[in-house]
PDB file of N, CA, C, O and CB in Angstrom:
ATOM      1  N   PHE A   1      94.666 107.880 113.401  1.00  0.00           N
ATOM      2  CA  PHE A   1      95.431 107.055 112.485  1.00  0.00           C
ATOM      3  C   PHE A   1      96.856 107.565 112.274  1.00  0.00           C
ATOM      4  O   PHE A   1      97.557 107.096 111.377  1.00  0.00           O
ATOM      5  CB  PHE A   1      94.722 106.975 111.166  1.00  0.00           C
ATOM      6  N   LYS A   2      97.292 108.536 113.105  1.00  0.00           N
ATOM      7  CA  LYS A   2      98.613 109.080 112.904  1.00  0.00           C
ATOM      8  C   LYS A   2      99.701 108.036 112.954  1.00  0.00           C
ATOM      9  O   LYS A   2     100.705 108.153 112.252  1.00  0.00           O
ATOM     10  CB  LYS A   2      98.882 110.120 113.911  1.00  0.00           C
ATOM     11  N   SER A   3      99.522 107.031 113.763  1.00  0.00           N
ATOM     12  CA  SER A   3     100.564 106.012 113.903  1.00  0.00           C
ATOM     13  C   SER A   3     100.385 104.876 112.886  1.00  0.00           C
ATOM     14  O   SER A   3     101.211 103.964 112.837  1.00  0.00           O
ATOM     15  CB  SER A   3     100.555 105.444 115.330  1.00  0.00           C
ATOM     16  N   THR A   4      99.340 104.915 112.089  1.00  0.00           N
ATOM     17  CA  THR A   4      99.097 103.857 111.105  1.00  0.00           C
ATOM     18  C   THR A   4      99.865 104.163 109.828  1.00  0.00           C
ATOM     19  O   THR A   4      99.774 105.258 109.275  1.00  0.00           O
ATOM     20  CB  THR A   4      97.582 103.711 110.806  1.00  0.00           C
ATOM     21  N   ARG A   5     100.615 103.183 109.378  1.00  0.00           N
ATOM     22  CA  ARG A   5     101.362 103.322 108.136  1.00  0.00           C
ATOM     23  C   ARG A   5     100.379 103.404 106.969  1.00  0.00           C
ATOM     24  O   ARG A   5      99.464 102.589 106.850  1.00  0.00           O
ATOM     25  CB  ARG A   5     102.353 102.136 107.945  1.00  0.00           C
ATOM     26  N   HIS A   6     100.585 104.401 106.113  1.00  0.00           N
ATOM     27  CA  HIS A   6      99.646 104.570 104.996  1.00  0.00           C
ATOM     28  C   HIS A   6     100.362 105.208 103.782  1.00  0.00           C
ATOM     29  O   HIS A   6     101.473 105.725 103.902  1.00  0.00           O
ATOM     30  CB  HIS A   6      98.430 105.451 105.439  1.00  0.00           C
ATOM     31  N   THR A   7      99.716 105.159 102.649  1.00  0.00           N
ATOM     32  CA  THR A   7     100.221 105.816 101.465  1.00  0.00           C
ATOM     33  C   THR A   7      99.033 106.426 100.707  1.00  0.00           C
ATOM     34  O   THR A   7      97.899 105.963 100.827  1.00  0.00           O
ATOM     35  CB  THR A   7     101.019 104.817 100.568  1.00  0.00           C
ATOM     36  N   VAL A   8      99.315 107.446  99.945  1.00  0.00           N
ATOM     37  CA  VAL A   8      98.259 108.119  99.191  1.00  0.00           C
ATOM     38  C   VAL A   8      98.293 107.608  97.753  1.00  0.00           C
ATOM     39  O   VAL A   8      99.350 107.568  97.123  1.00  0.00           O
ATOM     40  CB  VAL A   8      98.428 109.677  99.238  1.00  0.00           C
ATOM     41  N   ILE A   9      97.130 107.220  97.246  1.00  0.00           N
ATOM     42  CA  ILE A   9      97.013 106.724  95.868  1.00  0.00           C
ATOM     43  C   ILE A   9      95.898 107.524  95.213  1.00  0.00           C
ATOM     44  O   ILE A   9      94.773 107.574  95.711  1.00  0.00           O
ATOM     45  CB  ILE A   9      96.718 105.158  95.815  1.00  0.00           C
ATOM     46  N   TYR A  10      96.228 108.144  94.094  1.00  0.00           N
ATOM     47  CA  TYR A  10      95.225 108.842  93.312  1.00  0.00           C
ATOM     48  C   TYR A  10      94.777 107.957  92.170  1.00  0.00           C
ATOM     49  O   TYR A  10      95.585 107.243  91.576  1.00  0.00           O
ATOM     50  CB  TYR A  10      95.764 110.180  92.786  1.00  0.00           C
ATOM     51  N   TYR A  11      93.506 108.001  91.865  1.00  0.00           N
ATOM     52  CA  TYR A  11      92.931 107.143  90.830  1.00  0.00           C
ATOM     53  C   TYR A  11      93.698 107.287  89.517  1.00  0.00           C
ATOM     54  O   TYR A  11      93.955 106.294  88.836  1.00  0.00           O
ATOM     55  CB  TYR A  11      91.445 107.480  90.617  1.00  0.00           C
ATOM     56  N   GLU A  12      94.058 108.501  89.164  1.00  0.00           N
ATOM     57  CA  GLU A  12      94.729 108.763  87.897  1.00  0.00           C
ATOM     58  C   GLU A  12      96.129 108.117  87.829  1.00  0.00           C
ATOM     59  O   GLU A  12      96.672 107.933  86.740  1.00  0.00           O
ATOM     60  CB  GLU A  12      94.842 110.268  87.681  1.00  0.00           C
ATOM     61  N   GLU A  13      96.696 107.780  88.969  1.00  0.00           N
ATOM     62  CA  GLU A  13      98.049 107.205  88.996  1.00  0.00           C
ATOM     63  C   GLU A  13      98.049 105.679  89.024  1.00  0.00           C
ATOM     64  O   GLU A  13      99.091 105.055  88.824  1.00  0.00           O
ATOM     65  CB  GLU A  13      98.801 107.725  90.199  1.00  0.00           C
ATOM     66  N   ILE A  14      96.916 105.093  89.263  1.00  0.00           N
ATOM     67  CA  ILE A  14      96.851 103.660  89.532  1.00  0.00           C
ATOM     68  C   ILE A  14      97.361 102.787  88.352  1.00  0.00           C
ATOM     69  O   ILE A  14      97.773 101.645  88.557  1.00  0.00           O
ATOM     70  CB  ILE A  14      95.416 103.282  89.864  1.00  0.00           C
ATOM     71  N   SER A  15      97.328 103.321  87.161  1.00  0.00           N
ATOM     72  CA  SER A  15      97.791 102.526  86.010  1.00  0.00           C
ATOM     73  C   SER A  15      99.219 102.873  85.589  1.00  0.00           C
ATOM     74  O   SER A  15      99.719 102.335  84.601  1.00  0.00           O
ATOM     75  CB  SER A  15      96.855 102.730  84.830  1.00  0.00           C
ATOM     76  N   LYS A  16      99.871 103.758  86.320  1.00  0.00           N
ATOM     77  CA  LYS A  16     101.232 104.157  85.964  1.00  0.00           C
ATOM     78  C   LYS A  16     102.202 103.183  86.615  1.00  0.00           C
ATOM     79  O   LYS A  16     102.165 102.992  87.830  1.00  0.00           O
ATOM     80  CB  LYS A  16     101.532 105.628  86.408  1.00  0.00           C
ATOM     81  N   PRO A  17     103.075 102.562  85.814  1.00  0.00           N
ATOM     82  CA  PRO A  17     104.012 101.565  86.315  1.00  0.00           C
ATOM     83  C   PRO A  17     104.821 101.996  87.532  1.00  0.00           C
ATOM     84  O   PRO A  17     105.012 101.198  88.450  1.00  0.00           O
ATOM     85  CB  PRO A  17     104.939 101.195  85.237  1.00  0.00           C
ATOM     86  N   LYS A  18     105.297 103.226  87.562  1.00  0.00           N
ATOM     87  CA  LYS A  18     106.090 103.700  88.710  1.00  0.00           C
ATOM     88  C   LYS A  18     105.263 103.671  89.988  1.00  0.00           C
ATOM     89  O   LYS A  18     105.750 103.251  91.037  1.00  0.00           O
ATOM     90  CB  LYS A  18     106.614 105.129  88.455  1.00  0.00           C
ATOM     91  N   LYS A  19     104.035 104.108  89.901  1.00  0.00           N
ATOM     92  CA  LYS A  19     103.151 104.123  91.091  1.00  0.00           C
ATOM     93  C   LYS A  19     102.806 102.702  91.516  1.00  0.00           C
ATOM     94  O   LYS A  19     102.744 102.423  92.714  1.00  0.00           O
ATOM     95  CB  LYS A  19     101.845 104.920  90.801  1.00  0.00           C
ATOM     96  N   ILE A  20     102.586 101.811  90.583  1.00  0.00           N
ATOM     97  CA  ILE A  20     102.269 100.441  90.895  1.00  0.00           C
ATOM     98  C   ILE A  20     103.431  99.813  91.652  1.00  0.00           C
ATOM     99  O   ILE A  20     103.214  99.085  92.620  1.00  0.00           O
ATOM    100  CB  ILE A  20     101.951  99.650  89.619  1.00  0.00           C
ATOM    101  N   MET A  21     104.669 100.085  91.223  1.00  0.00           N
ATOM    102  CA  MET A  21     105.837  99.555  91.913  1.00  0.00           C
ATOM    103  C   MET A  21     105.932 100.098  93.338  1.00  0.00           C
ATOM    104  O   MET A  21     106.302  99.374  94.262  1.00  0.00           O
ATOM    105  CB  MET A  21     107.109  99.892  91.135  1.00  0.00           C
ATOM    106  N   GLU A  22     105.600 101.365  93.507  1.00  0.00           N
ATOM    107  CA  GLU A  22     105.568 101.963  94.843  1.00  0.00           C
ATOM    108  C   GLU A  22     104.558 101.282  95.724  1.00  0.00           C
ATOM    109  O   GLU A  22     104.831 101.028  96.898  1.00  0.00           O
ATOM    110  CB  GLU A  22     105.259 103.442  94.760  1.00  0.00           C
ATOM    111  N   ILE A  23     103.394 100.980  95.184  1.00  0.00           N
ATOM    112  CA  ILE A  23     102.325 100.341  95.954  1.00  0.00           C
ATOM    113  C   ILE A  23     102.730  98.929  96.346  1.00  0.00           C
ATOM    114  O   ILE A  23     102.532  98.516  97.489  1.00  0.00           O
ATOM    115  CB  ILE A  23     101.012 100.315  95.148  1.00  0.00           C
ATOM    116  N   LEU A  24     103.304  98.179  95.389  1.00  0.00           N
ATOM    117  CA  LEU A  24     103.748  96.802  95.675  1.00  0.00           C
ATOM    118  C   LEU A  24     104.807  96.832  96.783  1.00  0.00           C
ATOM    119  O   LEU A  24     104.757  96.021  97.708  1.00  0.00           O
ATOM    120  CB  LEU A  24     104.321  96.113  94.382  1.00  0.00           C
ATOM    121  N   LYS A  25     105.752  97.752  96.694  1.00  0.00           N
ATOM    122  CA  LYS A  25     106.809  97.863  97.719  1.00  0.00           C
ATOM    123  C   LYS A  25     106.197  98.190  99.073  1.00  0.00           C
ATOM    124  O   LYS A  25     106.558  97.602 100.092  1.00  0.00           O
ATOM    125  CB  LYS A  25     107.848  98.949  97.328  1.00  0.00           C
ATOM    126  N   PHE A  26     105.254  99.150  99.067  1.00  0.00           N
ATOM    127  CA  PHE A  26     104.576  99.525 100.316  1.00  0.00           C
ATOM    128  C   PHE A  26     103.885  98.338 100.957  1.00  0.00           C
ATOM    129  O   PHE A  26     103.895  98.191 102.179  1.00  0.00           O
ATOM    130  CB  PHE A  26     103.560 100.630 100.059  1.00  0.00           C
ATOM    131  N   LEU A  27     103.277  97.479 100.122  1.00  0.00           N
ATOM    132  CA  LEU A  27     102.557  96.313 100.624  1.00  0.00           C
ATOM    133  C   LEU A  27     103.499  95.155 100.965  1.00  0.00           C
ATOM    134  O   LEU A  27     103.066  94.129 101.489  1.00  0.00           O
ATOM    135  CB  LEU A  27     101.531  95.858  99.599  1.00  0.00           C
ATOM    136  N   GLY A  28     104.782  95.327 100.665  1.00  0.00           N
ATOM    137  CA  GLY A  28     105.749  94.273 100.949  1.00  0.00           C
ATOM    138  C   GLY A  28     105.693  93.138  99.946  1.00  0.00           C
ATOM    139  O   GLY A  28     106.038  92.000 100.267  1.00  0.00           O
ATOM    140  N   LEU A  29     105.263  93.441  98.741  1.00  0.00           N
ATOM    141  CA  LEU A  29     105.169  92.450  97.671  1.00  0.00           C
ATOM    142  C   LEU A  29     106.308  92.629  96.689  1.00  0.00           C
ATOM    143  O   LEU A  29     106.832  93.730  96.520  1.00  0.00           O
ATOM    144  CB  LEU A  29     103.822  92.555  96.945  1.00  0.00           C
ATOM    145  N   LYS A  30     106.690  91.530  96.038  1.00  0.00           N
ATOM    146  CA  LYS A  30     107.761  91.599  95.053  1.00  0.00           C
ATOM    147  C   LYS A  30     107.249  92.304  93.804  1.00  0.00           C
ATOM    148  O   LYS A  30     106.085  92.154  93.432  1.00  0.00           O
ATOM    149  CB  LYS A  30     108.292  90.183  94.709  1.00  0.00           C
ATOM    150  N   PRO A  31     108.129  93.077  93.155  1.00  0.00           N
ATOM    151  CA  PRO A  31     107.737  93.750  91.906  1.00  0.00           C
ATOM    152  C   PRO A  31     107.292  92.750  90.855  1.00  0.00           C
ATOM    153  O   PRO A  31     107.931  91.713  90.675  1.00  0.00           O
ATOM    154  CB  PRO A  31     108.895  94.588  91.361  1.00  0.00           C
ATOM    155  N   ARG A  32     106.217  93.045  90.169  1.00  0.00           N
ATOM    156  CA  ARG A  32     105.741  92.177  89.103  1.00  0.00           C
ATOM    157  C   ARG A  32     104.831  92.986  88.195  1.00  0.00           C
ATOM    158  O   ARG A  32     104.331  94.043  88.580  1.00  0.00           O
ATOM    159  CB  ARG A  32     105.002  90.932  89.672  1.00  0.00           C
ATOM    160  N   GLU A  33     104.623  92.486  87.002  1.00  0.00           N
ATOM    161  CA  GLU A  33     103.730  93.192  86.068  1.00  0.00           C
ATOM    162  C   GLU A  33     102.300  92.832  86.429  1.00  0.00           C
ATOM    163  O   GLU A  33     101.963  91.659  86.593  1.00  0.00           O
ATOM    164  CB  GLU A  33     104.043  92.821  84.566  1.00  0.00           C
ATOM    165  N   LEU A  34     101.471  93.844  86.550  1.00  0.00           N
ATOM    166  CA  LEU A  34     100.075  93.655  86.882  1.00  0.00           C
ATOM    167  C   LEU A  34      99.236  93.993  85.662  1.00  0.00           C
ATOM    168  O   LEU A  34      99.585  94.879  84.882  1.00  0.00           O
ATOM    169  CB  LEU A  34      99.666  94.519  88.098  1.00  0.00           C
ATOM    170  N   THR A  35      98.130  93.283  85.504  1.00  0.00           N
ATOM    171  CA  THR A  35      97.228  93.552  84.395  1.00  0.00           C
ATOM    172  C   THR A  35      95.855  93.844  84.921  1.00  0.00           C
ATOM    173  O   THR A  35      95.533  93.531  86.067  1.00  0.00           O
ATOM    174  CB  THR A  35      97.186  92.383  83.419  1.00  0.00           C
ATOM    175  N   SER A  36      95.043  94.447  84.080  1.00  0.00           N
ATOM    176  CA  SER A  36      93.688  94.808  84.445  1.00  0.00           C
ATOM    177  C   SER A  36      92.767  94.506  83.277  1.00  0.00           C
ATOM    178  O   SER A  36      93.149  94.634  82.114  1.00  0.00           O
ATOM    179  CB  SER A  36      93.599  96.295  84.853  1.00  0.00           C
ATOM    180  N   ARG A  37      91.549  94.104  83.605  1.00  0.00           N
ATOM    181  CA  ARG A  37      90.541  93.871  82.573  1.00  0.00           C
ATOM    182  C   ARG A  37      89.793  95.178  82.244  1.00  0.00           C
ATOM    183  O   ARG A  37      89.001  95.227  81.303  1.00  0.00           O
ATOM    184  CB  ARG A  37      89.543  92.774  83.034  1.00  0.00           C
ATOM    185  N   HIS A  38      90.053  96.220  83.025  1.00  0.00           N
ATOM    186  CA  HIS A  38      89.379  97.490  82.839  1.00  0.00           C
ATOM    187  C   HIS A  38      90.036  98.226  81.674  1.00  0.00           C
ATOM    188  O   HIS A  38      91.259  98.231  81.534  1.00  0.00           O
ATOM    189  CB  HIS A  38      89.424  98.342  84.138  1.00  0.00           C
ATOM    190  N   VAL A  39      89.216  98.835  80.857  1.00  0.00           N
ATOM    191  CA  VAL A  39      89.721  99.605  79.735  1.00  0.00           C
ATOM    192  C   VAL A  39      89.125 101.006  79.750  1.00  0.00           C
ATOM    193  O   VAL A  39      88.024 101.224  80.257  1.00  0.00           O
ATOM    194  CB  VAL A  39      89.407  98.902  78.409  1.00  0.00           C
ATOM    195  N   LYS A  40      89.857 101.930  79.198  1.00  0.00           N
ATOM    196  CA  LYS A  40      89.366 103.311  79.124  1.00  0.00           C
ATOM    197  C   LYS A  40      88.262 103.371  78.074  1.00  0.00           C
ATOM    198  O   LYS A  40      88.459 102.946  76.936  1.00  0.00           O
ATOM    199  CB  LYS A  40      90.526 104.316  78.777  1.00  0.00           C
ATOM    200  N   ILE A  41      87.103 103.897  78.456  1.00  0.00           N
ATOM    201  CA  ILE A  41      85.969 103.911  77.518  1.00  0.00           C
ATOM    202  C   ILE A  41      85.863 105.227  76.771  1.00  0.00           C
ATOM    203  O   ILE A  41      85.269 105.274  75.694  1.00  0.00           O
ATOM    204  CB  ILE A  41      84.669 103.644  78.258  1.00  0.00           C
ATOM    205  N   HIS A  42      86.425 106.294  77.316  1.00  0.00           N
ATOM    206  CA  HIS A  42      86.390 107.592  76.659  1.00  0.00           C
ATOM    207  C   HIS A  42      87.788 107.881  76.097  1.00  0.00           C
ATOM    208  O   HIS A  42      88.718 108.138  76.861  1.00  0.00           O
ATOM    209  CB  HIS A  42      85.930 108.718  77.653  1.00  0.00           C
ATOM    210  N   THR A  43      87.935 107.842  74.813  1.00  0.00           N
ATOM    211  CA  THR A  43      89.245 108.040  74.213  1.00  0.00           C
ATOM    212  C   THR A  43      89.448 109.440  73.643  1.00  0.00           C
ATOM    213  O   THR A  43      90.569 109.821  73.305  1.00  0.00           O
ATOM    214  CB  THR A  43      89.456 107.030  73.136  1.00  0.00           C
ATOM    215  N   LYS A  44      88.377 110.192  73.538  1.00  0.00           N
ATOM    216  CA  LYS A  44      88.471 111.573  73.026  1.00  0.00           C
ATOM    217  C   LYS A  44      88.816 112.522  74.181  1.00  0.00           C
ATOM    218  O   LYS A  44      88.645 112.176  75.350  1.00  0.00           O
ATOM    219  CB  LYS A  44      87.125 112.009  72.337  1.00  0.00           C
ATOM    220  N   PRO A  45      89.300 113.717  73.840  1.00  0.00           N
ATOM    221  CA  PRO A  45      89.562 114.713  74.897  1.00  0.00           C
ATOM    222  C   PRO A  45      88.273 115.057  75.654  1.00  0.00           C
ATOM    223  O   PRO A  45      87.173 114.955  75.112  1.00  0.00           O
ATOM    224  CB  PRO A  45      90.180 116.003  74.287  1.00  0.00           C
ATOM    225  N   LEU A  46      88.432 115.463  76.906  1.00  0.00           N
ATOM    226  CA  LEU A  46      87.282 115.844  77.717  1.00  0.00           C
ATOM    227  C   LEU A  46      86.439 116.925  77.050  1.00  0.00           C
ATOM    228  O   LEU A  46      85.213 116.939  77.165  1.00  0.00           O
ATOM    229  CB  LEU A  46      87.744 116.321  79.074  1.00  0.00           C
ATOM    230  N   SER A  47      87.124 117.835  76.347  1.00  0.00           N
ATOM    231  CA  SER A  47      86.392 118.925  75.704  1.00  0.00           C
ATOM    232  C   SER A  47      85.393 118.438  74.656  1.00  0.00           C
ATOM    233  O   SER A  47      84.446 119.153  74.327  1.00  0.00           O
ATOM    234  CB  SER A  47      87.365 119.879  75.063  1.00  0.00           C
ATOM    235  N   GLU A  48      85.590 117.259  74.143  1.00  0.00           N
ATOM    236  CA  GLU A  48      84.653 116.713  73.169  1.00  0.00           C
ATOM    237  C   GLU A  48      83.494 115.949  73.840  1.00  0.00           C
ATOM    238  O   GLU A  48      82.507 115.618  73.184  1.00  0.00           O
ATOM    239  CB  GLU A  48      85.394 115.792  72.204  1.00  0.00           C
ATOM    240  N   HIS A  49      83.619 115.678  75.121  1.00  0.00           N
ATOM    241  CA  HIS A  49      82.554 114.965  75.841  1.00  0.00           C
ATOM    242  C   HIS A  49      81.666 115.880  76.662  1.00  0.00           C
ATOM    243  O   HIS A  49      80.512 115.553  76.938  1.00  0.00           O
ATOM    244  CB  HIS A  49      83.154 113.929  76.743  1.00  0.00           C
ATOM    245  N   VAL A  50      82.197 117.009  77.046  1.00  0.00           N
ATOM    246  CA  VAL A  50      81.465 117.934  77.907  1.00  0.00           C
ATOM    247  C   VAL A  50      80.839 119.046  77.064  1.00  0.00           C
ATOM    248  O   VAL A  50      81.556 119.835  76.448  1.00  0.00           O
ATOM    249  CB  VAL A  50      82.401 118.531  78.990  1.00  0.00           C
ATOM    250  N   HIS A  51      79.526 119.112  77.035  1.00  0.00           N
ATOM    251  CA  HIS A  51      78.776 120.045  76.193  1.00  0.00           C
ATOM    252  C   HIS A  51      79.186 121.515  76.474  1.00  0.00           C
ATOM    253  O   HIS A  51      79.421 122.288  75.546  1.00  0.00           O
ATOM    254  CB  HIS A  51      77.254 119.859  76.427  1.00  0.00           C
ATOM    255  N   ASN A  52      79.266 121.875  77.751  1.00  0.00           N
ATOM    256  CA  ASN A  52      79.594 123.251  78.138  1.00  0.00           C
ATOM    257  C   ASN A  52      81.063 123.374  78.545  1.00  0.00           C
ATOM    258  O   ASN A  52      81.376 124.004  79.555  1.00  0.00           O
ATOM    259  CB  ASN A  52      78.687 123.712  79.290  1.00  0.00           C
ATOM    260  N   TRP A  53      81.949 122.784  77.776  1.00  0.00           N
ATOM    261  CA  TRP A  53      83.367 122.721  78.119  1.00  0.00           C
ATOM    262  C   TRP A  53      83.968 124.094  78.380  1.00  0.00           C
ATOM    263  O   TRP A  53      84.713 124.273  79.343  1.00  0.00           O
ATOM    264  CB  TRP A  53      84.132 122.040  77.015  1.00  0.00           C
ATOM    265  N   GLN A  54      83.650 125.058  77.534  1.00  0.00           N
ATOM    266  CA  GLN A  54      84.278 126.389  77.681  1.00  0.00           C
ATOM    267  C   GLN A  54      83.878 126.984  79.028  1.00  0.00           C
ATOM    268  O   GLN A  54      84.699 127.620  79.689  1.00  0.00           O
ATOM    269  CB  GLN A  54      83.857 127.351  76.508  1.00  0.00           C
ATOM    270  N   GLU A  55      82.641 126.788  79.437  1.00  0.00           N
ATOM    271  CA  GLU A  55      82.159 127.314  80.728  1.00  0.00           C
ATOM    272  C   GLU A  55      82.896 126.614  81.893  1.00  0.00           C
ATOM    273  O   GLU A  55      83.333 127.268  82.841  1.00  0.00           O
ATOM    274  CB  GLU A  55      80.602 127.108  80.861  1.00  0.00           C
ATOM    275  N   VAL A  56      83.025 125.290  81.807  1.00  0.00           N
ATOM    276  CA  VAL A  56      83.727 124.517  82.835  1.00  0.00           C
ATOM    277  C   VAL A  56      85.201 124.930  82.854  1.00  0.00           C
ATOM    278  O   VAL A  56      85.776 125.112  83.928  1.00  0.00           O
ATOM    279  CB  VAL A  56      83.586 122.981  82.575  1.00  0.00           C
ATOM    280  N   ASN A  57      85.800 125.075  81.708  1.00  0.00           N
ATOM    281  CA  ASN A  57      87.207 125.465  81.584  1.00  0.00           C
ATOM    282  C   ASN A  57      87.431 126.836  82.239  1.00  0.00           C
ATOM    283  O   ASN A  57      88.351 127.011  83.038  1.00  0.00           O
ATOM    284  CB  ASN A  57      87.638 125.498  80.088  1.00  0.00           C
ATOM    285  N   ASN A  58      86.583 127.792  81.890  1.00  0.00           N
ATOM    286  CA  ASN A  58      86.717 129.150  82.455  1.00  0.00           C
ATOM    287  C   ASN A  58      86.551 129.149  83.961  1.00  0.00           C
ATOM    288  O   ASN A  58      87.267 129.865  84.661  1.00  0.00           O
ATOM    289  CB  ASN A  58      85.691 130.092  81.831  1.00  0.00           C
ATOM    290  N   ARG A  59      85.612 128.353  84.474  1.00  0.00           N
ATOM    291  CA  ARG A  59      85.329 128.311  85.905  1.00  0.00           C
ATOM    292  C   ARG A  59      86.468 127.690  86.713  1.00  0.00           C
ATOM    293  O   ARG A  59      86.766 128.142  87.818  1.00  0.00           O
ATOM    294  CB  ARG A  59      84.053 127.539  86.151  1.00  0.00           C
ATOM    295  N   LEU A  60      87.097 126.667  86.167  1.00  0.00           N
ATOM    296  CA  LEU A  60      88.138 125.942  86.921  1.00  0.00           C
ATOM    297  C   LEU A  60      89.547 126.505  86.722  1.00  0.00           C
ATOM    298  O   LEU A  60      90.436 126.258  87.536  1.00  0.00           O
ATOM    299  CB  LEU A  60      88.130 124.487  86.520  1.00  0.00           C
ATOM    300  N   LYS A  61      89.744 127.244  85.664  1.00  0.00           N
ATOM    301  CA  LYS A  61      91.077 127.792  85.380  1.00  0.00           C
ATOM    302  C   LYS A  61      91.519 128.691  86.529  1.00  0.00           C
ATOM    303  O   LYS A  61      90.765 129.559  86.968  1.00  0.00           O
ATOM    304  CB  LYS A  61      91.080 128.583  84.041  1.00  0.00           C
ATOM    305  N   GLY A  62      92.726 128.485  87.009  1.00  0.00           N
ATOM    306  CA  GLY A  62      93.257 129.268  88.104  1.00  0.00           C
ATOM    307  C   GLY A  62      92.869 128.762  89.485  1.00  0.00           C
ATOM    308  O   GLY A  62      93.233 129.371  90.490  1.00  0.00           O
ATOM    309  N   THR A  63      92.142 127.665  89.545  1.00  0.00           N
ATOM    310  CA  THR A  63      91.764 127.062  90.824  1.00  0.00           C
ATOM    311  C   THR A  63      92.603 125.793  91.054  1.00  0.00           C
ATOM    312  O   THR A  63      93.370 125.369  90.190  1.00  0.00           O
ATOM    313  CB  THR A  63      90.232 126.730  90.850  1.00  0.00           C
ATOM    314  N   GLU A  64      92.436 125.213  92.225  1.00  0.00           N
ATOM    315  CA  GLU A  64      93.149 123.958  92.540  1.00  0.00           C
ATOM    316  C   GLU A  64      92.661 122.817  91.653  1.00  0.00           C
ATOM    317  O   GLU A  64      93.317 121.779  91.570  1.00  0.00           O
ATOM    318  CB  GLU A  64      92.958 123.583  94.029  1.00  0.00           C
ATOM    319  N   PHE A  65      91.505 122.999  90.980  1.00  0.00           N
ATOM    320  CA  PHE A  65      90.938 121.949  90.148  1.00  0.00           C
ATOM    321  C   PHE A  65      91.335 122.049  88.693  1.00  0.00           C
ATOM    322  O   PHE A  65      90.914 121.231  87.875  1.00  0.00           O
ATOM    323  CB  PHE A  65      89.463 121.973  90.253  1.00  0.00           C
ATOM    324  N   GLU A  66      92.134 123.031  88.364  1.00  0.00           N
ATOM    325  CA  GLU A  66      92.558 123.233  86.979  1.00  0.00           C
ATOM    326  C   GLU A  66      93.255 121.999  86.411  1.00  0.00           C
ATOM    327  O   GLU A  66      93.138 121.716  85.219  1.00  0.00           O
ATOM    328  CB  GLU A  66      93.484 124.437  86.885  1.00  0.00           C
ATOM    329  N   VAL A  67      93.978 121.266  87.253  1.00  0.00           N
ATOM    330  CA  VAL A  67      94.687 120.064  86.794  1.00  0.00           C
ATOM    331  C   VAL A  67      93.749 119.042  86.160  1.00  0.00           C
ATOM    332  O   VAL A  67      94.187 118.235  85.339  1.00  0.00           O
ATOM    333  CB  VAL A  67      95.426 119.422  87.955  1.00  0.00           C
ATOM    334  N   PHE A  68      92.473 119.060  86.524  1.00  0.00           N
ATOM    335  CA  PHE A  68      91.513 118.100  85.999  1.00  0.00           C
ATOM    336  C   PHE A  68      91.050 118.470  84.604  1.00  0.00           C
ATOM    337  O   PHE A  68      90.370 117.669  83.962  1.00  0.00           O
ATOM    338  CB  PHE A  68      90.325 117.994  86.920  1.00  0.00           C
ATOM    339  N   LEU A  69      91.390 119.647  84.112  1.00  0.00           N
ATOM    340  CA  LEU A  69      91.013 120.059  82.777  1.00  0.00           C
ATOM    341  C   LEU A  69      91.869 119.393  81.719  1.00  0.00           C
ATOM    342  O   LEU A  69      91.493 119.348  80.547  1.00  0.00           O
ATOM    343  CB  LEU A  69      91.109 121.551  82.651  1.00  0.00           C
ATOM    344  N   HIS A  70      93.007 118.881  82.121  1.00  0.00           N
ATOM    345  CA  HIS A  70      93.938 118.296  81.157  1.00  0.00           C
ATOM    346  C   HIS A  70      93.869 116.779  81.173  1.00  0.00           C
ATOM    347  O   HIS A  70      93.950 116.151  82.229  1.00  0.00           O
ATOM    348  CB  HIS A  70      95.363 118.754  81.447  1.00  0.00           C
ATOM    349  N   ASP A  71      93.717 116.197  79.984  1.00  0.00           N
ATOM    350  CA  ASP A  71      93.681 114.718  79.879  1.00  0.00           C
ATOM    351  C   ASP A  71      95.060 114.170  80.197  1.00  0.00           C
ATOM    352  O   ASP A  71      96.077 114.764  79.840  1.00  0.00           O
ATOM    353  CB  ASP A  71      93.222 114.250  78.448  1.00  0.00           C
ATOM    354  N   SER A  72      95.082 113.035  80.868  1.00  0.00           N
ATOM    355  CA  SER A  72      96.362 112.406  81.181  1.00  0.00           C
ATOM    356  C   SER A  72      96.684 111.331  80.175  1.00  0.00           C
ATOM    357  O   SER A  72      97.727 110.686  80.273  1.00  0.00           O
ATOM    358  CB  SER A  72      96.350 111.820  82.587  1.00  0.00           C
TER     359      SER A  72
END
């Protein structure tokens, strides 16, 4: 697929206006406001949802996965 035109999209970025505009441009579509029927169901910090948060936090800190410890 080296010669195939592509772009990288991360799930966490899909709702960010700047990334949406990049995707529309990549697809050759005119900029426009997009809406979604999907809503965020977890509104509290991850630390309040994960029972062993301190253990998870300690394990991931300093690794490439540390970025996932922080809510966006």
